[in-house]
Backbone of each chain as nested JSON, in Angstrom:
{
  "chains": [
    {"id": "A", "residues": [
      {"number": 1, "name": "UNK", "atoms": {"N": [-83.023, -57.794, -40.161], "CA": [-82.516, -58.044, -41.532], "C": [-81.705, -56.819, -41.971]}},
      {"number": 2, "name": "UNK", "atoms": {"N": [-80.586, -57.046, -42.642], "CA": [-79.762, -55.907, -43.093], "C": [-80.543, -54.956, -44.001]}},
      {"number": 3, "name": "UNK", "atoms": {"N": [-80.104, -53.723, -43.977], "CA": [-80.719, -52.651, -44.762], "C": [-79.685, -52.225, -45.814]}},
      {"number": 4, "name": "UNK", "atoms": {"N": [-80.15, -51.991, -47.032], "CA": [-79.239, -51.581, -48.107], "C": [-79.768, -50.337, -48.811]}},
      {"number": 5, "name": "UNK", "atoms": {"N": [-78.852, -49.434, -49.124], "CA": [-79.179, -48.298, -49.997], "C": [-78.472, -48.564, -51.308]}},
      {"number": 6, "name": "UNK", "atoms": {"N": [-79.217, -48.556, -52.393], "CA": [-78.529, -48.68, -53.681], "C": [-78.678, -47.381, -54.46]}},
      {"number": 7, "name": "UNK", "atoms": {"N": [-77.733, -47.193, -55.377], "CA": [-77.697, -45.97, -56.188], "C": [-77.562, -46.345, -57.659]}},
      {"number": 8, "name": "UNK", "atoms": {"N": [-78.434, -45.772, -58.452], "CA": [-78.353, -45.879, -59.917], "C": [-77.994, -44.482, -60.424]}},
      {"number": 9, "name": "UNK", "atoms": {"N": [-76.941, -44.403, -61.223], "CA": [-76.522, -43.117, -61.791], "C": [-76.886, -43.056, -63.269]}},
      {"number": 10, "name": "UNK", "atoms": {"N": [-77.31, -41.903, -63.726], "CA": [-77.459, -41.657, -65.167], "C": [-78.363, -42.628, -65.896]}},
      {"number": 11, "name": "UNK", "atoms": {"N": [-79.503, -42.95, -65.283], "CA": [-80.455, -43.845, -65.965], "C": [-81.093, -43.061, -67.122]}},
      {"number": 12, "name": "UNK", "atoms": {"N": [-80.958, -43.606, -68.32], "CA": [-81.487, -42.935, -69.517], "C": [-83.006, -42.853, -69.499]}},
      {"number": 13, "name": "UNK", "atoms": {"N": [-83.528, -41.686, -69.84], "CA": [-84.971, -41.527, -70.014], "C": [-85.765, -41.716, -68.737]}},
      {"number": 14, "name": "UNK", "atoms": {"N": [-85.144, -41.444, -67.611], "CA": [-85.834, -41.624, -66.333], "C": [-86.979, -40.624, -66.184]}},
      {"number": 15, "name": "UNK", "atoms": {"N": [-88.145, -41.129, -65.871], "CA": [-89.293, -40.285, -65.52], "C": [-89.893, -40.854, -64.246]}},
      {"number": 16, "name": "UNK", "atoms": {"N": [-90.725, -40.05, -63.599], "CA": [-91.406, -40.513, -62.387], "C": [-92.204, -41.785, -62.694]}},
      {"number": 17, "name": "UNK", "atoms": {"N": [-92.826, -41.815, -63.865], "CA": [-93.642, -42.976, -64.219], "C": [-92.765, -44.209, -64.459]}},
      {"number": 18, "name": "UNK", "atoms": {"N": [-91.651, -44.006, -65.154], "CA": [-90.761, -45.139, -65.457], "C": [-90.2, -45.748, -64.179]}},
      {"number": 19, "name": "UNK", "atoms": {"N": [-89.833, -44.905, -63.228], "CA": [-89.248, -45.432, -61.996], "C": [-90.344, -46.068, -61.129]}},
      {"number": 20, "name": "UNK", "atoms": {"N": [-91.554, -45.521, -61.177], "CA": [-92.67, -46.145, -60.454], "C": [-92.97, -47.525, -61.042]}},
      {"number": 21, "name": "UNK", "atoms": {"N": [-92.927, -47.634, -62.362], "CA": [-93.177, -48.923, -63.015], "C": [-92.091, -49.94, -62.637]}},
      {"number": 22, "name": "UNK", "atoms": {"N": [-90.845, -49.489, -62.649], "CA": [-89.735, -50.38, -62.29], "C": [-89.883, -50.834, -60.83]}},
      {"number": 23, "name": "UNK", "atoms": {"N": [-90.264, -49.91, -59.969], "CA": [-90.453, -50.247, -58.548], "C": [-91.565, -51.285, -58.38]}},
      {"number": 24, "name": "UNK", "atoms": {"N": [-92.622, -51.14, -59.131], "CA": [-93.715, -52.136, -59.067], "C": [-93.198, -53.521, -59.455]}},
      {"number": 25, "name": "UNK", "atoms": {"N": [-92.324, -53.541, -60.445], "CA": [-91.745, -54.824, -60.881], "C": [-90.853, -55.415, -59.787]}},
      {"number": 26, "name": "UNK", "atoms": {"N": [-90.134, -54.542, -59.066], "CA": [-89.345, -55.023, -57.922], "C": [-90.262, -55.675, -56.886]}},
      {"number": 27, "name": "UNK", "atoms": {"N": [-91.348, -54.98, -56.586], "CA": [-92.262, -55.485, -55.555], "C": [-92.861, -56.834, -55.966]}},
      {"number": 28, "name": "UNK", "atoms": {"N": [-93.037, -57.011, -57.276], "CA": [-93.667, -58.243, -57.76], "C": [-92.76, -59.47, -57.621]}},
      {"number": 29, "name": "UNK", "atoms": {"N": [-91.438, -59.264, -57.629], "CA": [-90.539, -60.422, -57.587], "C": [-89.727, -60.524, -56.288]}},
      {"number": 30, "name": "UNK", "atoms": {"N": [-89.794, -59.506, -55.432], "CA": [-88.889, -59.438, -54.281], "C": [-89.058, -60.593, -53.289]}},
      {"number": 31, "name": "UNK", "atoms": {"N": [-90.284, -61.067, -53.132], "CA": [-90.561, -62.081, -52.106], "C": [-89.766, -63.365, -52.371]}},
      {"number": 32, "name": "UNK", "atoms": {"N": [-89.627, -63.681, -53.631], "CA": [-88.867, -64.872, -54.023], "C": [-87.422, -64.818, -53.514]}},
      {"number": 33, "name": "UNK", "atoms": {"N": [-86.896, -63.589, -53.373], "CA": [-85.512, -63.407, -52.936], "C": [-85.414, -62.995, -51.464]}},
      {"number": 34, "name": "UNK", "atoms": {"N": [-86.541, -62.977, -50.774], "CA": [-86.529, -62.605, -49.353], "C": [-86.243, -61.138, -49.11]}},
      {"number": 35, "name": "UNK", "atoms": {"N": [-86.57, -60.297, -50.101], "CA": [-86.22, -58.866, -50.061], "C": [-87.485, -58.03, -49.92]}},
      {"number": 36, "name": "UNK", "atoms": {"N": [-87.336, -56.891, -49.253], "CA": [-88.443, -55.942, -49.159], "C": [-87.939, -54.552, -49.548]}},
      {"number": 37, "name": "UNK", "atoms": {"N": [-88.305, -54.098, -50.738], "CA": [-87.959, -52.729, -51.144], "C": [-88.879, -51.769, -50.402]}},
      {"number": 38, "name": "UNK", "atoms": {"N": [-88.273, -50.806, -49.685], "CA": [-89.035, -49.967, -48.751], "C": [-89.407, -48.601, -49.321]}},
      {"number": 39, "name": "UNK", "atoms": {"N": [-88.452, -47.946, -49.937], "CA": [-88.669, -46.586, -50.441], "C": [-87.691, -46.322, -51.567]}},
      {"number": 40, "name": "UNK", "atoms": {"N": [-87.992, -45.298, -52.356], "CA": [-87.004, -44.854, -53.34], "C": [-87.145, -43.355, -53.551]}},
      {"number": 41, "name": "UNK", "atoms": {"N": [-86.053, -42.763, -54.017], "CA": [-85.997, -41.334, -54.303], "C": [-85.282, -41.198, -55.645]}},
      {"number": 42, "name": "UNK", "atoms": {"N": [-85.645, -40.193, -56.418], "CA": [-85.055, -40.091, -57.759], "C": [-84.952, -38.64, -58.205]}},
      {"number": 43, "name": "UNK", "atoms": {"N": [-84.077, -38.428, -59.196], "CA": [-83.929, -37.136, -59.846], "C": [-84.03, -37.374, -61.343]}},
      {"number": 44, "name": "UNK", "atoms": {"N": [-85.044, -36.792, -61.95], "CA": [-85.305, -37.042, -63.378], "C": [-84.203, -36.479, -64.27]}},
      {"number": 45, "name": "UNK", "atoms": {"N": [-83.668, -35.291, -63.932], "CA": [-82.677, -34.655, -64.813], "C": [-81.381, -35.461, -64.893]}},
      {"number": 46, "name": "UNK", "atoms": {"N": [-80.902, -35.899, -63.723], "CA": [-79.619, -36.609, -63.713], "C": [-79.795, -38.119, -63.854]}},
      {"number": 47, "name": "UNK", "atoms": {"N": [-81.039, -38.598, -63.789], "CA": [-81.281, -40.042, -63.899], "C": [-80.739, -40.813, -62.702]}},
      {"number": 48, "name": "UNK", "atoms": {"N": [-80.77, -40.167, -61.539], "CA": [-80.284, -40.811, -60.314], "C": [-81.456, -41.448, -59.561]}},
      {"number": 49, "name": "UNK", "atoms": {"N": [-81.248, -42.65, -59.046], "CA": [-82.263, -43.3, -58.208], "C": [-81.577, -43.889, -56.98]}},
      {"number": 50, "name": "UNK", "atoms": {"N": [-82.167, -43.673, -55.824], "CA": [-81.763, -44.316, -54.572], "C": [-82.888, -45.26, -54.162]}},
      {"number": 51, "name": "UNK", "atoms": {"N": [-82.558, -46.5, -53.852], "CA": [-83.572, -47.447, -53.369], "C": [-83.118, -47.979, -52.009]}},
      {"number": 52, "name": "UNK", "atoms": {"N": [-84.035, -47.979, -51.065], "CA": [-83.768, -48.522, -49.738], "C": [-84.496, -49.858, -49.614]}},
      {"number": 53, "name": "UNK", "atoms": {"N": [-83.766, -50.888, -49.219], "CA": [-84.391, -52.21, -49.089], "C": [-83.895, -52.937, -47.849]}},
      {"number": 54, "name": "UNK", "atoms": {"N": [-84.711, -53.847, -47.389], "CA": [-84.299, -54.848, -46.402], "C": [-84.03, -56.117, -47.186]}},
      {"number": 55, "name": "UNK", "atoms": {"N": [-82.859, -56.704, -47.002], "CA": [-82.529, -57.898, -47.783], "C": [-81.579, -58.776, -46.98]}},
      {"number": 56, "name": "UNK", "atoms": {"N": [-81.598, -60.069, -47.232], "CA": [-80.678, -60.954, -46.526], "C": [-79.227, -60.72, -46.934]}},
      {"number": 57, "name": "UNK", "atoms": {"N": [-78.994, -60.182, -48.119], "CA": [-77.635, -59.919, -48.608], "C": [-77.703, -58.904, -49.739]}},
      {"number": 58, "name": "UNK", "atoms": {"N": [-76.536, -58.332, -50.04], "CA": [-76.411, -57.417, -51.176], "C": [-76.808, -58.151, -52.47]}},
      {"number": 59, "name": "UNK", "atoms": {"N": [-76.389, -59.427, -52.57], "CA": [-76.668, -60.202, -53.779], "C": [-78.175, -60.378, -53.984]}},
      {"number": 60, "name": "UNK", "atoms": {"N": [-78.903, -60.571, -52.888], "CA": [-80.358, -60.757, -53.0], "C": [-81.032, -59.472, -53.483]}},
      {"number": 61, "name": "UNK", "atoms": {"N": [-80.595, -58.345, -52.934], "CA": [-81.164, -57.055, -53.374], "C": [-80.886, -56.846, -54.865]}},
      {"number": 62, "name": "UNK", "atoms": {"N": [-79.666, -57.166, -55.278], "CA": [-79.264, -57.032, -56.676], "C": [-80.095, -57.96, -57.574]}},
      {"number": 63, "name": "UNK", "atoms": {"N": [-80.327, -59.169, -57.108], "CA": [-81.066, -60.164, -57.901], "C": [-82.484, -59.686, -58.211]}},
      {"number": 64, "name": "UNK", "atoms": {"N": [-83.09, -58.992, -57.25], "CA": [-84.457, -58.484, -57.48], "C": [-84.456, -57.498, -58.647]}},
      {"number": 65, "name": "UNK", "atoms": {"N": [-83.557, -56.52, -58.637], "CA": [-83.501, -55.537, -59.727], "C": [-83.212, -56.233, -61.064]}},
      {"number": 66, "name": "UNK", "atoms": {"N": [-82.293, -57.184, -61.043], "CA": [-81.921, -57.848, -62.306], "C": [-83.085, -58.642, -62.875]}},
      {"number": 67, "name": "UNK", "atoms": {"N": [-83.801, -59.332, -61.975], "CA": [-84.92, -60.142, -62.476], "C": [-86.11, -59.262, -62.862]}},
      {"number": 68, "name": "UNK", "atoms": {"N": [-86.368, -58.203, -62.064], "CA": [-87.585, -57.399, -62.254], "C": [-87.54, -56.579, -63.544]}},
      {"number": 69, "name": "UNK", "atoms": {"N": [-86.392, -55.912, -63.779], "CA": [-86.335, -54.991, -64.928], "C": [-84.952, -54.869, -65.542]}},
      {"number": 70, "name": "UNK", "atoms": {"N": [-83.975, -55.556, -64.976], "CA": [-82.638, -55.569, -65.581], "C": [-81.786, -54.358, -65.268]}},
      {"number": 71, "name": "UNK", "atoms": {"N": [-82.347, -53.359, -64.568], "CA": [-81.568, -52.155, -64.247], "C": [-80.847, -52.347, -62.918]}},
      {"number": 72, "name": "UNK", "atoms": {"N": [-79.672, -52.933, -62.984], "CA": [-78.884, -53.167, -61.771], "C": [-78.362, -51.832, -61.241]}},
      {"number": 73, "name": "UNK", "atoms": {"N": [-78.208, -51.741, -59.938], "CA": [-77.68, -50.519, -59.321], "C": [-76.174, -50.42, -59.568]}},
      {"number": 74, "name": "UNK", "atoms": {"N": [-75.648, -49.186, -59.558], "CA": [-74.203, -48.974, -59.681], "C": [-73.485, -49.273, -58.375]}},
      {"number": 75, "name": "UNK", "atoms": {"N": [-74.151, -49.007, -57.271], "CA": [-73.589, -49.292, -55.942], "C": [-74.693, -49.803, -55.047]}},
      {"number": 76, "name": "UNK", "atoms": {"N": [-74.371, -50.749, -54.19], "CA": [-75.316, -51.232, -53.164], "C": [-74.554, -51.229, -51.846]}},
      {"number": 77, "name": "UNK", "atoms": {"N": [-74.973, -50.386, -50.929], "CA": [-74.227, -50.165, -49.692], "C": [-75.066, -50.601, -48.494]}},
      {"number": 78, "name": "UNK", "atoms": {"N": [-74.528, -51.498, -47.697], "CA": [-75.239, -51.88, -46.479], "C": [-75.227, -50.699, -45.517]}},
      {"number": 79, "name": "UNK", "atoms": {"N": [-76.364, -50.393, -44.955], "CA": [-76.466, -49.227, -44.066], "C": [-77.213, -49.558, -42.785]}},
      {"number": 80, "name": "UNK", "atoms": {"N": [-76.983, -48.736, -41.791], "CA": [-77.832, -48.694, -40.601], "C": [-78.606, -47.389, -40.665]}},
      {"number": 81, "name": "UNK", "atoms": {"N": [-79.814, -47.42, -40.161], "CA": [-80.593, -46.185, -40.151], "C": [-80.311, -45.421, -38.867]}},
      {"number": 82, "name": "UNK", "atoms": {"N": [-80.115, -44.131, -38.979], "CA": [-79.894, -43.307, -37.791], "C": [-81.16, -43.177, -36.976]}},
      {"number": 83, "name": "UNK", "atoms": {"N": [-80.994, -42.887, -35.701], "CA": [-82.157, -42.768, -34.802], "C": [-82.429, -41.313, -34.48]}}
    ]},
    {"id": "B", "residues": [
      {"number": 1, "name": "UNK", "atoms": {"N": [-91.749, -28.183, -50.175], "CA": [-90.326, -27.808, -50.112], "C": [-89.508, -28.916, -50.777]}},
      {"number": 2, "name": "UNK", "atoms": {"N": [-88.486, -28.542, -51.546], "CA": [-87.663, -29.572, -52.197], "C": [-87.016, -30.529, -51.191]}},
      {"number": 3, "name": "UNK", "atoms": {"N": [-86.766, -31.72, -51.679], "CA": [-86.167, -32.788, -50.88], "C": [-84.772, -33.043, -51.454]}},
      {"number": 4, "name": "UNK", "atoms": {"N": [-83.809, -33.26, -50.578], "CA": [-82.432, -33.501, -51.027], "C": [-81.865, -34.746, -50.357]}},
      {"number": 5, "name": "UNK", "atoms": {"N": [-81.137, -35.537, -51.145], "CA": [-80.361, -36.639, -50.582], "C": [-78.908, -36.236, -50.727]}},
      {"number": 6, "name": "UNK", "atoms": {"N": [-78.185, -36.246, -49.632], "CA": [-76.759, -35.983, -49.773], "C": [-75.964, -37.234, -49.412]}},
      {"number": 7, "name": "UNK", "atoms": {"N": [-74.751, -37.28, -49.941], "CA": [-73.877, -38.439, -49.742], "C": [-72.511, -37.962, -49.289]}},
      {"number": 8, "name": "UNK", "atoms": {"N": [-72.046, -38.566, -48.214], "CA": [-70.68, -38.354, -47.724], "C": [-69.947, -39.673, -47.953]}},
      {"number": 9, "name": "UNK", "atoms": {"N": [-68.801, -39.604, -48.621], "CA": [-68.006, -40.806, -48.869], "C": [-66.768, -40.798, -47.978]}},
      {"number": 10, "name": "UNK", "atoms": {"N": [-66.41, -41.96, -47.482], "CA": [-65.109, -42.13, -46.832], "C": [-64.857, -41.216, -45.647]}},
      {"number": 11, "name": "UNK", "atoms": {"N": [-65.886, -41.029, -44.81], "CA": [-65.689, -40.196, -43.62], "C": [-64.791, -40.955, -42.633]}},
      {"number": 12, "name": "UNK", "atoms": {"N": [-63.676, -40.339, -42.275], "CA": [-62.702, -40.971, -41.366], "C": [-63.277, -41.193, -39.977]}},
      {"number": 13, "name": "UNK", "atoms": {"N": [-63.064, -42.38, -39.434], "CA": [-63.432, -42.655, -38.046], "C": [-64.927, -42.617, -37.778]}},
      {"number": 14, "name": "UNK", "atoms": {"N": [-65.699, -42.906, -38.799], "CA": [-67.156, -42.872, -38.635], "C": [-67.636, -43.988, -37.706]}},
      {"number": 15, "name": "UNK", "atoms": {"N": [-68.396, -43.592, -36.712], "CA": [-69.06, -44.565, -35.844], "C": [-70.519, -44.136, -35.731]}},
      {"number": 16, "name": "UNK", "atoms": {"N": [-71.355, -45.052, -35.267], "CA": [-72.77, -44.731, -35.074], "C": [-72.908, -43.525, -34.154]}},
      {"number": 17, "name": "UNK", "atoms": {"N": [-72.059, -43.489, -33.112], "CA": [-72.143, -42.377, -32.157], "C": [-71.703, -41.059, -32.791]}},
      {"number": 18, "name": "UNK", "atoms": {"N": [-70.636, -41.113, -33.58], "CA": [-70.13, -39.886, -34.215], "C": [-71.153, -39.304, -35.179]}},
      {"number": 19, "name": "UNK", "atoms": {"N": [-71.82, -40.185, -35.937], "CA": [-72.788, -39.669, -36.906], "C": [-74.049, -39.185, -36.183]}},
      {"number": 20, "name": "UNK", "atoms": {"N": [-74.404, -39.849, -35.089], "CA": [-75.55, -39.385, -34.293], "C": [-75.258, -38.002, -33.709]}},
      {"number": 21, "name": "UNK", "atoms": {"N": [-74.026, -37.808, -33.24], "CA": [-73.635, -36.508, -32.682], "C": [-73.671, -35.416, -33.763]}},
      {"number": 22, "name": "UNK", "atoms": {"N": [-73.157, -35.758, -34.952], "CA": [-73.164, -34.787, -36.053], "C": [-74.605, -34.443, -36.44]}},
      {"number": 23, "name": "UNK", "atoms": {"N": [-75.455, -35.455, -36.461], "CA": [-76.864, -35.222, -36.808], "C": [-77.533, -34.298, -35.789]}},
      {"number": 24, "name": "UNK", "atoms": {"N": [-77.217, -34.496, -34.531], "CA": [-77.769, -33.605, -33.487], "C": [-77.342, -32.159, -33.72]}},
      {"number": 25, "name": "UNK", "atoms": {"N": [-76.104, -31.992, -34.158], "CA": [-75.609, -30.637, -34.443], "C": [-76.346, -30.032, -35.647]}},
      {"number": 26, "name": "UNK", "atoms": {"N": [-76.656, -30.89, -36.652], "CA": [-77.47, -30.409, -37.783], "C": [-78.831, -29.915, -37.279]}},
      {"number": 27, "name": "UNK", "atoms": {"N": [-79.453, -30.72, -36.436], "CA": [-80.793, -30.373, -35.94], "C": [-80.755, -29.061, -35.146]}},
      {"number": 28, "name": "UNK", "atoms": {"N": [-79.638, -28.813, -34.486], "CA": [-79.533, -27.621, -33.648], "C": [-79.445, -26.327, -34.462]}},
      {"number": 29, "name": "UNK", "atoms": {"N": [-78.912, -26.404, -35.69], "CA": [-78.734, -25.166, -36.465], "C": [-79.633, -25.074, -37.707]}},
      {"number": 30, "name": "UNK", "atoms": {"N": [-80.361, -26.145, -38.021], "CA": [-81.077, -26.201, -39.296], "C": [-82.163, -25.132, -39.451]}},
      {"number": 31, "name": "UNK", "atoms": {"N": [-82.803, -24.782, -38.348], "CA": [-83.941, -23.868, -38.433], "C": [-83.534, -22.5, -38.991]}},
      {"number": 32, "name": "UNK", "atoms": {"N": [-82.345, -22.087, -38.609], "CA": [-81.81, -20.811, -39.093], "C": [-81.73, -20.75, -40.621]}},
      {"number": 33, "name": "UNK", "atoms": {"N": [-81.554, -21.959, -41.236], "CA": [-81.422, -22.038, -42.696], "C": [-82.709, -22.529, -43.367]}},
      {"number": 34, "name": "UNK", "atoms": {"N": [-83.764, -22.699, -42.592], "CA": [-85.042, -23.153, -43.164], "C": [-85.017, -24.595, -43.613]}},
      {"number": 35, "name": "UNK", "atoms": {"N": [-84.146, -25.399, -42.996], "CA": [-83.908, -26.787, -43.41], "C": [-84.438, -27.747, -42.353]}},
      {"number": 36, "name": "UNK", "atoms": {"N": [-84.89, -28.912, -42.815], "CA": [-85.304, -29.958, -41.884], "C": [-84.622, -31.27, -42.277]}},
      {"number": 37, "name": "UNK", "atoms": {"N": [-83.626, -31.682, -41.513], "CA": [-82.996, -32.976, -41.766], "C": [-83.923, -34.071, -41.246]}},
      {"number": 38, "name": "UNK", "atoms": {"N": [-84.264, -35.003, -42.136], "CA": [-85.33, -35.972, -41.851], "C": [-84.813, -37.318, -41.373]}},
      {"number": 39, "name": "UNK", "atoms": {"N": [-83.847, -37.857, -42.089], "CA": [-83.337, -39.185, -41.772], "C": [-81.907, -39.301, -42.263]}},
      {"number": 40, "name": "UNK", "atoms": {"N": [-81.193, -40.295, -41.737], "CA": [-79.879, -40.587, -42.297], "C": [-79.592, -42.081, -42.181]}},
      {"number": 41, "name": "UNK", "atoms": {"N": [-78.71, -42.526, -43.042], "CA": [-78.285, -43.921, -43.077], "C": [-76.77, -43.907, -43.229]}},
      {"number": 42, "name": "UNK", "atoms": {"N": [-76.097, -44.897, -42.678], "CA": [-74.633, -44.857, -42.717], "C": [-74.05, -46.262, -42.717]}},
      {"number": 43, "name": "UNK", "atoms": {"N": [-72.79, -46.313, -43.168], "CA": [-72.015, -47.549, -43.143], "C": [-70.692, -47.237, -42.46]}},
      {"number": 44, "name": "UNK", "atoms": {"N": [-70.456, -47.861, -41.335], "CA": [-69.264, -47.553, -40.539], "C": [-67.973, -47.956, -41.245]}},
      {"number": 45, "name": "UNK", "atoms": {"N": [-67.979, -49.118, -41.943], "CA": [-66.734, -49.605, -42.561], "C": [-66.253, -48.667, -43.67]}},
      {"number": 46, "name": "UNK", "atoms": {"N": [-67.191, -48.264, -44.541], "CA": [-66.784, -47.435, -45.681], "C": [-66.86, -45.943, -45.363]}},
      {"number": 47, "name": "UNK", "atoms": {"N": [-67.431, -45.599, -44.216], "CA": [-67.559, -44.179, -43.868], "C": [-68.531, -43.431, -44.761]}},
      {"number": 48, "name": "UNK", "atoms": {"N": [-69.556, -44.149, -45.216], "CA": [-70.564, -43.534, -46.092], "C": [-71.754, -43.062, -45.258]}},
      {"number": 49, "name": "UNK", "atoms": {"N": [-72.26, -41.881, -45.571], "CA": [-73.477, -41.379, -44.915], "C": [-74.404, -40.804, -45.981]}},
      {"number": 50, "name": "UNK", "atoms": {"N": [-75.672, -41.15, -45.88], "CA": [-76.732, -40.554, -46.698], "C": [-77.618, -39.748, -45.749]}},
      {"number": 51, "name": "UNK", "atoms": {"N": [-77.904, -38.498, -46.104], "CA": [-78.821, -37.682, -45.296], "C": [-79.955, -37.201, -46.193]}},
      {"number": 52, "name": "UNK", "atoms": {"N": [-81.164, -37.348, -45.714], "CA": [-82.34, -36.865, -46.43], "C": [-82.847, -35.614, -45.718]}},
      {"number": 53, "name": "UNK", "atoms": {"N": [-83.034, -34.548, -46.48], "CA": [-83.507, -33.303, -45.867], "C": [-84.542, -32.614, -46.749]}},
      {"number": 54, "name": "UNK", "atoms": {"N": [-85.342, -31.799, -46.122], "CA": [-86.188, -30.832, -46.821], "C": [-85.489, -29.502, -46.684]}},
      {"number": 55, "name": "UNK", "atoms": {"N": [-85.281, -28.827, -47.809], "CA": [-84.551, -27.559, -47.744], "C": [-85.012, -26.649, -48.869]}},
      {"number": 56, "name": "UNK", "atoms": {"N": [-84.911, -25.345, -48.674], "CA": [-85.303, -24.426, -49.737], "C": [-84.362, -24.503, -50.939]}},
      {"number": 57, "name": "UNK", "atoms": {"N": [-83.141, -24.942, -50.724], "CA": [-82.153, -25.036, -51.81], "C": [-81.037, -25.988, -51.387]}},
      {"number": 58, "name": "UNK", "atoms": {"N": [-80.265, -26.415, -52.379], "CA": [-79.077, -27.245, -52.122], "C": [-78.1, -26.473, -51.221]}},
      {"number": 59, "name": "UNK", "atoms": {"N": [-77.985, -25.178, -51.495], "CA": [-77.048, -24.345, -50.735], "C": [-77.433, -24.291, -49.25]}},
      {"number": 60, "name": "UNK", "atoms": {"N": [-78.728, -24.243, -48.98], "CA": [-79.189, -24.185, -47.588], "C": [-78.878, -25.495, -46.866]}},
      {"number": 61, "name": "UNK", "atoms": {"N": [-79.116, -26.614, -47.545], "CA": [-78.807, -27.912, -46.933], "C": [-77.307, -27.991, -46.633]}},
      {"number": 62, "name": "UNK", "atoms": {"N": [-76.496, -27.552, -47.589], "CA": [-75.044, -27.56, -47.429], "C": [-74.615, -26.658, -46.27]}},
      {"number": 63, "name": "UNK", "atoms": {"N": [-75.251, -25.492, -46.16], "CA": [-74.887, -24.522, -45.123], "C": [-75.086, -25.11, -43.722]}},
      {"number": 64, "name": "UNK", "atoms": {"N": [-76.119, -25.928, -43.564], "CA": [-76.366, -26.538, -42.251], "C": [-75.199, -27.441, -41.864]}},
      {"number": 65, "name": "UNK", "atoms": {"N": [-74.789, -28.341, -42.765], "CA": [-73.673, -29.243, -42.472], "C": [-72.397, -28.446, -42.17]}},
      {"number": 66, "name": "UNK", "atoms": {"N": [-72.15, -27.404, -42.973], "CA": [-70.911, -26.629, -42.798], "C": [-70.891, -25.908, -41.454]}},
      {"number": 67, "name": "UNK", "atoms": {"N": [-72.051, -25.357, -41.088], "CA": [-72.094, -24.631, -39.817], "C": [-72.098, -25.588, -38.625]}},
      {"number": 68, "name": "UNK", "atoms": {"N": [-72.819, -26.701, -38.771], "CA": [-73.025, -27.593, -37.624], "C": [-71.752, -28.333, -37.23]}},
      {"number": 69, "name": "UNK", "atoms": {"N": [-71.036, -28.883, -38.234], "CA": [-69.876, -29.722, -37.906], "C": [-68.778, -29.662, -38.954]}},
      {"number": 70, "name": "UNK", "atoms": {"N": [-69.019, -28.927, -40.029], "CA": [-67.968, -28.76, -41.035], "C": [-67.8, -29.911, -42.006]}},
      {"number": 71, "name": "UNK", "atoms": {"N": [-68.558, -30.993, -41.804], "CA": [-68.453, -32.143, -42.714], "C": [-69.433, -31.966, -43.872]}},
      {"number": 72, "name": "UNK", "atoms": {"N": [-68.981, -31.268, -44.909], "CA": [-69.833, -31.05, -46.077], "C": [-69.998, -32.362, -46.843]}},
      {"number": 73, "name": "UNK", "atoms": {"N": [-71.145, -32.516, -47.487], "CA": [-71.397, -33.715, -48.289], "C": [-70.602, -33.668, -49.592]}},
      {"number": 74, "name": "UNK", "atoms": {"N": [-70.296, -34.844, -50.145], "CA": [-69.619, -34.911, -51.443], "C": [-70.589, -34.621, -52.58]}},
      {"number": 75, "name": "UNK", "atoms": {"N": [-71.83, -35.01, -52.403], "CA": [-72.871, -34.767, -53.411], "C": [-74.156, -34.416, -52.688]}},
      {"number": 76, "name": "UNK", "atoms": {"N": [-74.923, -33.5, -53.262], "CA": [-76.261, -33.174, -52.749], "C": [-77.196, -33.193, -53.955]}},
      {"number": 77, "name": "UNK", "atoms": {"N": [-78.125, -34.127, -53.958], "CA": [-78.963, -34.348, -55.135], "C": [-80.42, -34.06, -54.792]}},
      {"number": 78, "name": "UNK", "atoms": {"N": [-81.05, -33.16, -55.545], "CA": [-82.478, -32.92, -55.32], "C": [-83.239, -34.156, -55.776]}},
      {"number": 79, "name": "UNK", "atoms": {"N": [-84.162, -34.608, -54.956], "CA": [-84.899, -35.842, -55.281], "C": [-86.402, -35.645, -55.054]}},
      {"number": 80, "name": "UNK", "atoms": {"N": [-87.147, -36.515, -55.712], "CA": [-88.557, -36.697, -55.385], "C": [-88.66, -38.059, -54.72]}},
      {"number": 81, "name": "UNK", "atoms": {"N": [-89.596, -38.18, -53.787], "CA": [-89.787, -39.483, -53.15], "C": [-90.795, -40.284, -53.951]}},
      {"number": 82, "name": "UNK", "atoms": {"N": [-90.502, -41.556, -54.171], "CA": [-91.432, -42.431, -54.884], "C": [-92.658, -42.725, -54.033]}},
      {"number": 83, "name": "UNK", "atoms": {"N": [-93.734, -43.066, -54.691], "CA": [-94.999, -43.352, -53.968], "C": [-95.297, -44.846, -53.961]}}
    ]}
  ]
}
């Protein structure tokens, strides 16, 4: 299944807890879209979040974020993982 | 040790082999800078690369790329990993 890295820039009021809560919401709805959110990394000061997911398409990965919490990513890039 | 995600945009002629070779060069010089490059993800069409590293500073992570192959990242963002 394709792998996607998405990037959220300048998320207002980002905290470790807020992003953990949003991630939980992703996990709760992802199965409906055939998506598996794998990991995420964030920076509280700049409000940046990177999410790595396995998804059938970019649209499916996007749909999970939109349905779960409404915070769509600014970019969603299909990637291969290096070995 | 702090964790950093860096992003390279629009790398010319990016292939899986080229990025694997560059990553090997990072691994060869990273110890001198106290850095550990952990993983990377890439997109051949857009020439995008994400590298995740543990480093004492942003400058140290940058120094590894500059010394190893000269392809400095466009952005280097300190991140925390989600749980």
